MARKELO-143284 format. One record per residue: x, y, z of N, C-alpha, C, O in turn; residue in three letters. Coordinates in steps of 0.1 Angstrom, whole numbers, plus 2048, in hexadecimal, padded with zeros to 3 digits. Layout:
<recs>
XYZXYZXYZXYZALA ...
</recs>
This chain:
<recs>
8077F88058007FF80080D80E802817813807MET 8038107FB8108207F080582E7FF7FA82F804ALA 8128367FF81184280981284A80681E84D809THR 80A8597FD80685E7FA80B86B7FC80986F808GLU 8128727F282587E7FB8168907F68188987EDILE 80989280080589C7F58088AC7F98078AE805ARG 80B8B47F480F8C97F98058C48037FE8BB802VAL 8078CF8118048CE8198018E281B8088EB816PRO 7F48E38267F38F48257FC8FA8288048F5830THR 7FF90D82080C90B82280B91B824813924820LEU 80391C82A7FF92C8317F29318277EC92C81EGLY 7F09408307E49478327EC9498227F8948820GLU 7E094C8197E49518057E994D8007E99527F4SER 7F293F8027FC93A7FB7F492E7F47F69227F9VAL 7EC92F7EB7EC9217E67F391E7DB7E991D7D4SER 80091C7D28089137D28149157D38189207D7GLU 8209097CE82C90D7D88329027C782C8FA7C1ALA 8429067C584D8FF7BE8528ED7C98528E77D4THR 8538ED7BF85A8E17C386C8DF7C08728DD7B5VAL 8728E17D287D8EF7CD8888DC7CF8928DF7CAGLY 8888D57D28958CF7D688E8C07DE8888C17E9THR 88F8B07D688D8A87DD8938A47E489C8A07DDTRP 8968A27ED8A48977F88A488A7F68AD8827FBPHE 89A8857ED89B8767EC8958757E088D87B7D8LYS 89D8677E389F8657CD89585A7CD8968557D8LYS 88A8557C58868487C988C83B7C78928387BCVAL 88A8347D088B8257D489182C7E18928227E9GLY 8968387E98998347F789283780188783D800ASP 89983280C88F82D81A89083A81B899840817THR 88783F82187D84482787F84483788883D83CVAL 87984983D87484C84B86A85984F86E86584ELYS 85D85585485785C85A85786986285D86D86CALA 85286D85B85A88385F86588585C86A88F860ASP 86C87C85687788084887588C84086A88F83DGLU 88489683C8788A283488189B82C88D89982DPRO 874899821870892811877899808881894804LEU 8738A88018718B180086F8C17FC8648BF801VAL 86F8CC7F88758D57FF8698DD7EF8698D97E3GLU 8618E67F685A8F07F285A8FE7F48579047FELEU 8619067E685A9157EB8549177E58519147D9GLU 85091F7ED83E9297E884993D7EC8559407F0THR 83D9467E984494E7E28489577F584A9637F7ASP 8479507FC84B95981285294B81385E94B80FLYS 84E94081685E93B81C85D92C81785592880FVAL 86492681D86A91981586090F81D85B912828THR 85E90681785A8FA82485C8EA8228578E281AVAL 8648EB82A8648DA82185C8D38298598D6834GLU 8568C682084D8BA8268508A88288558A0821VAL 8478A88378548A284184689383483B897830PRO 84D885833848879835842875838845871844ALA 83487383182A86C83D82B86584382386584DPRO 83485B84083484B83C83C84B83B841853833ALA 84983C84485683284685382883D84A82083FSER 85E82A83085C82482186582781C86D82E822GLY 86582481386882380286582E7F985B8287F5VAL 8658397F38688437EA86483C7DE86C8387D6LEU 85683A7DD8578327CD8518357C485182D7BBSER 8498457C48498517B784B85D7B38418647B2GLU 85485F7B18508717AF84987C7A884D8857A1ILE 83B8797AB8348857A183889179B83889478FVAL 83D89A7A983E8A57A384C8AA7A28508AF7ADALA 8558AA7978638AB79D8698C079C8648CB79DPRO 8758BB7998768C67A486F8D37978688CF78DASN 8738E37998678EA79785F8EC79285E8F678BGLY 8548E179684D8DD78B8428E879D8448E67A9GLU 8378F679282D8F379E8228EC7A081B8E7797THR 81F8ED7B280D8E27AE80E8F07BE8158F97C3VAL 7FD8E77BE7ED8F27C97F28ED7D17FC8E77D2GLY 7E98F17DA7E58E37E97E68DB7E87F18D87E4LEU 7E18D47EA7E48C07EE7E48B77DE7DD8B07D8GLY 7EF8BD7DD7F18BB7CA7FC8AD7D37FF8AC7DFALA 7FE8A37C67FF8977CE8118997C781289E7BBLEU 81F8957CF82B89D7CE8318857C983887F7C2LEU 82A8847D282F8797CE82E86B7D882986D7E3GLY 83285E7D582884F7E283484B7E583C8477DCGLN 83784A7F483E83D7FB83382F7FD82782D800ILE 8428277F98368187F683E81080284A811802ALA 83680880F83D7FF8158477FE81484C80680CGLU 8537F581C8617F181B8647EF80E86C7F880DGLY 8667E87FF8727E17FA8687DF7E986B7D97DFALA 85A7EA7EC8527E47E18507EF7D784C7EC7CCSER 8547FC7DB8568067CE85F8007C285D8037B6ALA 86A7F67C58717F47B686C7F67AA8707FD7A1GLY 85F7ED7A78527F079E8507FE7998517FF78DALA 84D80879E84681379B85781F79A85682A796ALA 86481879E87181E79886B82178786682C787ALA 86A81D77F86D81F77686D82D76E874835768PRO 85C82C77484F83776A85184277A84B84D77AALA 85983F78585B84F78C86585378A86785F78EALA 87184D78387F85378287985F76D880868768LYS 86D85976986D85875C86186F76286287A75FALA 85986776B85587A77385F87D77686488576EALA 86A87878287487F78687C88B77A87C89777BGLU 88088677388B88976888089575B88589B751THR 87289476086B89D74D86C8AC75986A8AF765ALA 86F8B374B86A8BE74D8618C37568588BC759PRO 8638D075B8578D476484F8D97588448D4759ALA 8518E174C8468E474183D8D673C8368D7732ALA 83D8C874383C8C27398338C17428288BD73CALA 8318C37518258BB75E8178BD7578158C074BSER 80F8BB7608018BE75B8028C976B80B8CA773ALA 7F48CF7687F68D97757F88D67817FA8CB786PRO 7F88E47887F28DE7957E78DA7977E28DB78CALA 7DB8D47A27CF8D57A47CA8DD7A27C48E0798PRO 7CD8E77B27C88F57B37C99037A67C190C7A3ALA 7D29017A37D490A7937C590878A7BD911788ALA 7C48FA7887BF8F97817B08FD77E7AA903775ALA 7AB8F678B79B8FA78479C90B78A79191078APRO 7A491478F7A49227927A392878279D93277EALA 7AB91F77B7AF9247667A792776B7A5931772ALA 79B91A76478D91C75C780924764775929761ALA 78592376D77B92777377A93F773771947772ALA 78994077478C95276D78395476177D95E765ALA 78095375A77895074976A95275176595C74CPRO 76294D75875594E75975495976B74C956774ALA 75B96176B75A96577875097377475897C770ALA 74297777574198276C73F99077573E992781ALA 74099776B7489A676473E9AD76D7329A876ESER 7429B97737369C377973A9CD7777469CE773SER 72F9DC7787339E876F7389F477E73E9FF77DSER 7319EC78C73B9EE79274B9EA7977519E1793MET 74D9F279D75F9F07A175C9ED7AC7529EE7B3PRO 7689E97AD7729DD7B976F9E67C67749F17C4PRO 76A9E57CF76A9E97DC7779EE7DD77E9ED7D3ALA 77D9F47EB78D9FC7EC7959F27EB79B9EF7E1PRO 7949E97FE7949E080579A9D37FE7A59CE800ALA 78B9CE7ED7879C57E67A09C57D97AA9BE7D8ALA 7989DA7D27A19DB7C87B59D57CB7BE9CE7C5ALA 7B49DB7DA7BF9D77E27C19CB7E17C79CB7D6LYS 7C09C27E47C19B37E47C09AE7D67C89A67D2ILE 7B89B37CE7BD9B37BE7C79B37B67CD9AC7AELEU 7C79C37BF7D79C97B47E89C17BB7F49C07B6ALA 7DF9BB7CC7EF9B17CF7F09A57C97FB9A07CBGLU 7E699C7C07E59917BD7E39907AF7DC9887A9ASN 7EC99E7AB7E799979E7DC9997947DE997788ASN 7CA99C79C7C09977917B89A678D7BA9B278CLEU 7B199E78D7A69AE77E79E9A278579F996787SER 7929B278A7819AF78F77F9AA7867779A078AALA 7819AA77B77899A77277C99077477998876BASP 78698B77F78597C78177C97C78B77E973794GLN 77598378D76D97C7A476397E79F762986795VAL 75D9797A47499787AA74B9847AD7569877ABASP 74298F7B273A9977BA72F9937BE72798E7B7GLY 72E9997D172C9957D971B99A7DA7109977DESER 7279A97D471D9BE7DA7129BF7D070D9B67CBGLY 70F9CB7CF7059CE7CC7099D27BE7149D67BBLYS 6FE9D17B67029CF7A570C9C57A770A9CA7B3ARG 7149BC7A871C9B97A272A9B77AD7309AC7AEGLY 72F9C77B67389C97B87419BD7BF73C9B47C6GLN 74C9BF7BE7559B67C175F9BF7CB7689C77CAVAL 7559B47DC7589AD7ED7679AF7EC76C9AF7E1LEU 7709B17FA77D9AB7FF77799F80277C9967FCLYS 76F99C80976F98B8057709867FD77997E7FCGLY 76398B7F07689857E87779837DF77A9797D8ASP 77C98A7E078D9897DE79197A7E279196F7DCVAL 7959817F27989787FA7909677F679695D7F1LEU 77F9687F977F95D7F378994F7E578F9437E5ALA 78595D7D978F9587CE79A9557D179B9487CFALA 7A995C7D67B19537D87AF94D7DC7AF9437D5VAL 7AB94B7EE7AD93B7EE7A79317E97A49287F2ALA 7A492E7DC7A29297D37AC9277CB7B391E7C7LYS 7AC9337CB7BE92B7BE7BC9387B57C793B7AFGLY 7B39407B37B29457A97BB9507AA7B99587A2ILE 7C69527B37D195F7B37D79527A47D3954799ALA 7E19467A87E99417A17EE9447967FA948794ALA 7E493F7897E894677C7E695477C7E7957770PRO 7E595A77F7E496877C7F596B7807FE96F778ALA 7F596979180696B78B81396678E81D96B792ALA 80C95778781695477981795A77082295B76BSER 80C95F76B80B96375A80E97275980A97974FALA 81997576B81B98376B829986767832987770ALA 82D98875783B98A75984599076083F99B761PRO 84E99276685C99376E8669A47688699B076BILE 86899775A8699A97508659A574486699B73EGLN 85F9B27418559B773B8599BB7288539BE71EILE 8689B772E8759BD71E87A9A871F87E9A0727GLN 8789A871587D99F70C88F99D7138959A7717ALA 8969937138A69907118A99967038A49916F9ARG 8B199E7028B699C6EE8C498F6F48CC98D6FEALA 8C29876E78D397C6EB8DF9836EB8E498E6E6PRO 8E69746F78F59796F98F99766E38F49706DASER 90497E6E59139786DD91396C6DE9149666E9PRO 9129656CC91795B6D39269576D992894B6DAGLU 92C95C6DC93B9576E493895D6F39439616F6ALA 93095F6FB92896370491F95670592494D70CASP 91795370191094670491393B70A90E937715ALA 91893770791F92471092492B71692B92371DPRO 92893971B92A93C72792894573092F94F732ARG 91894073A90B94573B90593773F90892C73AGLU 8FB93A74B8F892E74F8E89347568E893D75FGLU 8DB92E7508CB9317538CB92B75F8D3923764ARG 8C19317618C192D7728AE93577C8AC93C785VAL 8A792F77289492F77A89393C78689A93F78FLYS 88F93E78489094C79688594179B87C93B795MET 88B9427A78849367B68749417B887594D7B5THR 8639387BE8629427BF85F94F7CA8569577CAARG 86B94C7D486F9547DB8789607D48809637DDLEU 87B9697C98839697C087B9707C087897A7C5ARG 8749637B286A9797AE85F97A7B48569807AEGLN 85C9767C085397F7C885A98E7CB85799A7C8THR 8679877D186A9977D586C99D7C88679A87C7ILE 8739987BA8769A67B08659A87B08649B47ADALA 8569A37B284B9AB7B18479B47B88439BE7B3LYS 8469B07C78469B97CA84F9C37CD8499CE7CDARG 85E9C67CF8619D07CF8659D87C78709DF7C9LEU 85A9D87B88599DC7B08499E17AC8469E87A3LYS 8409DC7B48389DF7B38369E77C382B9E97C8ASP 83D9E97C68409EF7D48439FE7CE83FA087D4ALA 84BA007C1854A097B9846A127B7842A1D7BBGLN 841A0B7B1833A0C7A582AA147AD827A1F7A8ASN 822A0F7BC814A137BE81DA1C7CD817A177D7THR 823A217D0827A2A7DD82CA337D8836A307D2ALA 828A3E7D8831A497DB843A4E7E2845A597E6ALA 84BA477E2854A407E9861A4C7E8868A527E0MET 85FA4A7F486AA587F9873A56806870A52811LEU 885A5C80088EA59812897A618148A0A6680FTHR 890A60823898A6E8278A8A658308ACA5A832THR 8ADA708328B8A678378BCA718478B6A7B84CTYR 8C8A6984C8CEA748578D8A6585D8D9A59859ASN 8DCA6A8638EBA618708ECA648808EAA6C889GLU 8F1A5587D8EFA5488D8FAA53892901A4A88DVAL 900A5C89F90DA5A8A9909A468AF8FEA438B0ASP 914A3D8B1916A328B791AA358BF921A2C8C4MET 91BA408C7928A3F8D991DA378DB91AA2E8D3LYS 916A398E590DA368EC909A2D8ED90CA278F7ALA 902A268E68FFA168E1907A0C8E2905A018E6ILE 914A128DD922A0B8DD926A078E892A9FC8EDMET 923A138ED92CA15900920A0A9059229FE905ASP 915A10909909A0A90D90C9F990B90C9F3916LEU 90E9F290190F9E78F491D9E090291A9D6908ARG 9279E59049329E19029339E19139389D7917THR 92F9E991B9299E992A9269DE92E92D9D8936LYS 91B9DB92A90A9D092E90C9C59289079BC92DTYR 9189C29189109BB9109119A991C9089A1920LYS 9239AB91F91E9A092C914994936913988939ASP 90F9A493990399E94D8FE99D9378FC993930ILE 8FE9A99348EC9A29288E99949248E098C925PHE 8F79949208F698291B8F89759218F796991DGLU 8FA97C9318F997293D8EF96F9428EE964948LYS 8E397A9408DA9799498CF9779438C5974949LYS 8D09799348C497C92A8C896A91E8BE964919HIS 8D396791C8DE9599148DB9599068D99508FEGLY 8DA96B9068D99738F48E59828F68E598B8FEVAL 8EC97D8EA8F198E8E88F29978EA8F59978F6LYS 8F099F8E68F09AC8E98F39B88E78F99C18EDLEU 8E69B48D48E89C08C78E69C78C68DC9C78CDGLY 8E69D28C08DE9DB8B78D39E18B38CF9ED8B3PHE 8CE9D08AE8BE9D58A98B69D38B68AA9D58B6MET 8BC9CF8C08B29D28CD8B19E58CB8A99EB8C4GLY 8BA9E98D18BA9F78CC8B3A048C68B0A108C9PHE 8B49F88B58AC9F98AC89D9F88AC8949FE8A6PHE 89D9F08B388A9ED8AE8859F58BB87A9F98BBTHR 8909F88C78819FD8D087EA0D8CA874A138C7LYS 88EA118C988BA208C687EA1D8BC873A1A8C2ALA 880A1E8AD876A148A3865A198AD85FA238AAILE 863A158B285BA108B8854A1C8BF848A208C0THR 862A218C585FA308CF85BA3B8C4855A458C6HIS 860A368B685FA418AE84EA3E8A5846A478A2ALA 84DA368A483FA2F8A0832A318A7827A2D8A3LEU 834A388B2827A378BE828A468B4823A478A9LYS 82DA4D8B982BA598B682DA608A9829A6C8A8GLU 831A5B8A282DA5F895821A4D885824A4787BLEU 816A4D890815A4388B80EA3F880809A34880PRO 80BA4D87180EA4E864816A4285E812A3C854ALA 823A3E867830A3385D82DA2786182EA1D85BVAL 828A2886F81FA1786C815A1486B810A09870ASN 80EA1C865803A1B85C7FDA1984D7FFA24849ALA 7FAA158477F4A0F8397EDA148307E4A1B834GLU 7EEA128217D9A1A8267D5A0F8137DCA0B80AILE 7C6A0D8177BFA038177B4A0A8097A8A0C808ASP 7BDA0C8027ACA167F47ADA257FC7B7A26804GLY 7A5A317FC7A2A377FD7A3A378127A2A41819THR 7A4A2F81579EA2B8277B4A2782C7BBA1E827ASP 7BAA3683A7CAA3383E7C4A2C84A7BCA32851ILE 7C8A1B84E7D1A168587D6A1985D7E0A1F858ILE 7D3A1986C7DCA1E8757DFA128767D7A09872TYR 7EDA0D87B7EFA0088B7F5A098977FFA10898LYS 7EAA0489F7EFA088B17F59FC8B87F29FA8C4ASN 8009F18AD8099E68AD8169F18A68189FC8A1TYR 81E9E28AC82B9E68A782C9D58A08309CD8A9CYS 82A9D18998339C688E83E9C988983E9CB87DHIS 8489CA88E8589CD8868639C288086B9BC885VAL 85E9C48718669BB86A87A9B88698829C086EGLY 87B9B186588A9B286988D9AB8528869A384BMET 8999B284E8999AA8438A39A78418AB9B083FALA 8A89968438AC98A8458B59878338AD98582AVAL 8C398982F8C49818268C896F8288D096982FGLY 8BE96B81C8C895A8208CA9598108CB961806THR 8CB9498118D394B7FF8CD9477FA8D193E7F3ASP 8BE94A7FA8B39487F08AC9537F28A09517F4LYS 8B195E7F38AC96A7F68A59707FF8A5969809GLY 89F97B8008A198780588D98181088298280DLEU 89497E81D88097B82688198782C88A98E82BVAL 87498983687599883E86798E84985B98E847VAL 86E98585586C98386286699086886999B866PRO 85A98A87285799387A858993884855988888VAL 85C99C88E85599D89D84E9A589F84D9B189DILE 84699A8A583299F8AC8349A88B48379A38BFARG 8339B58B582C9BD8C283B9C18CD83C9C48D9ASP 8449C08C38519C98C584D9D48CE8579DA8D3ALA 8439D88D18459E88D68439E08E78459E78F1ASP 8409D58E883B9D48F48439C88FA8409C1904GLN 84F9C78F18589BF8F586B9C890386D9D3906MET 8729BD90587D9C690A8869C79018809C48F7SER 8949CB8FF89E9C68F88A19C08F78A99BF8EDILE 89E9B39028A59A390689D99F8FD8A299A8F3ALA 88E9A08FE8829998F688199E8E787999A8DFGLU 88A9A58E58899AC8D88989A18CF89799B8C4ILE 8A69A58DB8AF9958D18AB98C8D08AF9868C6GLU 8A09838DC89F9748DE89C9708D18A39698C9LYS 88997A8CE87E9798C188B9788B688A96F8ADGLU 89B9868B78999848AD8A497D8A58A697D899LEU 8A99778AE8B496A8AC8AD95B8A88B49528A3GLY 89D9598AC89894F8A8895950898897947890ARG 88F96289688D96188D89C96288289A96A879LEU 8A795E8808AF9638778B29578778B095386BALA 8B694D87F8BA94287F8B193B8748B593386ALYS 89E94087889793287389493986388D93485AALA 89F94786189C9498578A994784B8AA94983FALA 8B09448538C093884E8BD92F8498C192A83EARG 8B192A8548B49168538A891684C8A490A84AASP 8A192184689791D83B88A918846880912843GLY 88D91C85187A91985587292186086B92086BTHR 87692685786A93385A85992E859852928851LEU 85893486284692A86183D93A854844944851SER 83293985082D94084B82194C857818953853MET 82694986881E95287083095F87383196B875ALA 83795787184396286E84996886885596C86BASP 83F96B85884097385683597F84F835988846MET 82B97985981E98685181D98E85F82198A86AGLN 81599C85B8129A586681D9B186981C9BB870GLY 8259AF8638319BB85F8279CE85D81F9D2855GLY 82C9D48688239E48668319E886382D9F185CTHR 8439EA86284D9ED8618589E986185E9E586BPHE 85F9EB85486C9DF85687E9E28578839E884DTHR 8819E085C88E9E58608969D78518949CC84FILE 89F9E284D8AA9D88468BD9E284B8C19EE84CTHR 8C19DB84D8D19DB84D8DE9D183F8E39C683DASN 8DD9DD8398E99DF82D8F79E28389019E4831GLY 8F99E28419049E884890C9DA84A9189DA847GLY 9059CA84F90E9C38509129BA8419189AF83FVAL 90B9C383990F9BA82C9249C682592B9C281CTYR 9259D482E92A9DF82B9209E98259279F181FGLY 9149ED8239139F881C90EA03824906A0482ESER 916A1281A913A1A82A90CA20829905A24832LEU 909A2381D8F8A2B81A8F1A2680E8F7A22804MET 8E4A2680F8D7A1E8038CBA238078C8A29812SER 8BFA1F7FA8B4A238018ACA168008ADA0E7F6SER 8A6A1480989FA0480C88DA0B802888A16801PRO 88B9FE7FF87A9FC7F48759FD80287A9FD80DILE 86A9FE7FD85C9FB80E8579EC80B8599E5801LEU 8539E981384F9DB81783E9DC8158359DC81EASN 83C9DE8098289E180782C9D38158339CB81BALA 81A9DE8118129E68168159F582380E9FE826PRO 8259F182982A9FB83282EA0682A835A08820GLN 826A0C83282DA1A82F839A23832839A2F82FSER 849A1783D84EA1A84085CA0F84285CA0884CGLY 86AA0F838873A0F84187DA0E842882A0F836ILE 889A0B84C892A1285589CA0984989A9FE843LEU 8AAA168488BCA108408C3A0E8488C9A1884DGLY 8C5A0084D8D0A098548E0A0684E8E2A02843MET 8EFA0A8578F7A0684B907A028539089FA85CHIS 910A0A84E91FA03855920A0A860923A1685DLYS 920A0986B927A15875934A1286C937A09864ILE 93FA25873940A28865948A2E877946A2E883GLN 953A3186F95CA3C87A95EA4C872969A4C86BGLU 95AA54872959A6086E958A6E878951A6F883ARG 964A79871964A8A87D95DA8D87995CA8F86CPRO 952A9188194CA95887944AA6895941AA48A0VAL 942AB088F946ABA89793AAB78A092EAB689DALA 942AB48B393AAB68BC93EAC58C9949AC98CDILE 933AC88CB93CAD48CE944AE08C994AAE88D1GLY 944AE08C094DAEA8BD959AE68B9961AEE8B6GLY 95DAD58BA96AAD18B8964AC38A8959AC18A2GLN 971ABD8A996DAB08A2972AA88A897DAA88AEVAL 968A9C8A896EA928AB96DA848A8968A828B3VAL 96DA7B8A396AA6B89E965A668A8968A668B4ILE 959A628A094EA5D8A6949A52899949A5488DARG 945A448A293FA38898935A3F89592EA4389EPRO 932A4288C921A4888291FA3F878926A38871MET 90FA4087B909A3786E8FEA3F86A8F7A46871MET 8FCA3C85E8F0A3F8538E0A3B8558DCA2F856TYR 8DBA428578CCA398578C0A408498BFA4C84ALEU 8BDA3D8458B2A3B83A8A5A358388A3A29839ALA 89BA4083688EA3A83F887A3F82F88BA47827LEU 87DA3682F87EA3181B86FA3882186EA3782DSER 862A3D81B858A3D81E849A45818849A51813TYR 83CA3C819839A3E80F830A4F810827A51819ASP 833A5A80682FA5E80881DA6780D81BA70814HIS 816A60807804A5A7FD80AA5E81580FA6881AARG 808A56819805A5B824811A5D82C80DA5B838ILE 81AA5F82C822A65836828A7483082CA76824VAL 829A7E83A82CA8B831838A8A83A83AA86845ASP 841A90830853A9583084FA9884284AA8E847GLY 84FA9F848850AA585884DA9C85A857A9685CLYS 841A9285983DA8186184AA7C85C84BA73864GLU 84EA7C85A862A6F84F86AA76855872A6F85CALA 86BA83857879A88862877A86868880A7E86BVAL 86EA8987286AA8688186CA81886870A85891THR 86AA6E88086EA5D88487CA6587E886A68884PHE 87BA66879891A5E87689CA688848A8A66887LEU 891A71889899A7D89289CA7589E8A6A718A3VAL 88FA738A2887A6A8A888DA608AD891A618B8ARG 88DA538A689BA5089F8AAA4D8AA8B0A468B3VAL 8ABA598A08B7A5A8A68BBA638B58C6A648BALYS 8B0A668B98B1A6F8C78B5A628D18BDA628DAGLU 8A8A538CC8AEA4B8D38B6A438D78B6A3F8E3SER 8BFA3F8CA8CDA3A8CE8D6A418CE8E1A3B8CELEU 8D6A518D08E1A528D38DDA5D8DC8E0A698DAGLU 8D5A5A8E58D5A598F88CCA4A8FC8C0A4B900ASP 8D3A408FC8CCA388FF8BEA3590D8B6A2D911PRO 8C4A419118B8A3C91E8ACA4491E8A6A48928GLU 8A9A4791189EA48909896A3F90F88EA3F919ARG 89AA3490689AA2B90588EA26911882A26913LEU 89DA1F91A899A1B92C88DA23931886A1E93AVAL 889A3192D884A3B93987AA3C92687DA47921LEU 873A35920867A3891B867A4891385CA4E913ASP 870A4E90E871A5D90E871A638FE871A6F8FDLEU 
</recs>
């Protein structure tokens, strides 16, 4: 008797994935709960464990194939009874992804899309936002509102059924075709298909540039006070809390203080409404081998510096190991990105839509500065705040960055909540 290996639930709003890597080949012995295959979604990488012990008798979905929720990936046979199935499975494993059958979840959606009734009423603002995020048009969704208007619930229901998958896969990342390489260069080039994560990063960043009225304001912060405080207490801090005292805890606390004073930087636009978030879920951009991910420290404004450092350590390790959950990636209201760890002295970060603000940290570098009429050498860092000018005025953006600077240059303000 064979046990089926199927695509598990991948998380909210995720309806399909790409088969990344099979860790076993047909004929290999597998143990229950052993990682069997890696699936790449547009947000995280998910390992599918073996549902039973036995022998991998068949691989239905080879590397590179797009699969929907519940799709059959392969089968596990009891004991050594898999031998007869091996030749067919080998053929399936080596077949080109383009020749594979379409994902079960995507096919019904594609067939249903043309049947959706059109309406003379424009979609509701909240519905229009979700349509845009999923590359859908209103005529692909049946509207339940007055005169057939498409409402938010209609779009969410359509996305849950998988209607977003065909639209997303049809949207080209490159609008202009690439010119052929010179004959002498072509043999020395390598063409590799973009992962789903990289495709999503490319699309989201370009969408942010096309949608938001993005502007960046800059300042610099004297890091001496923070560095002195860290040097003085880092050993005691690590001994008590079991985690190293870094800079991110201070930056996160400084940001949450500033967000409470300037709530527009922590808000987002929904149609003609502004949604103010009375909480601070701070995303931390983390570079991994497979691309940039942004895990979220939830309710960072209610955490101590030690709690922030512990949660950041957990998320950073999960990001590097590829074990981030969907919950770890969702709900951010503001983002921090630290190019300084790679040596960047100055940059202008791109918004993480639909958020209205992102703070770029940079390399700490000793520079001569004038203090009290004298030139002294201080460890300085440039800060960059990119913001959506549609919702955040220049005065608010500059004030926000000044508040962050003030908190970092006088860290006692963070302790006294000033």
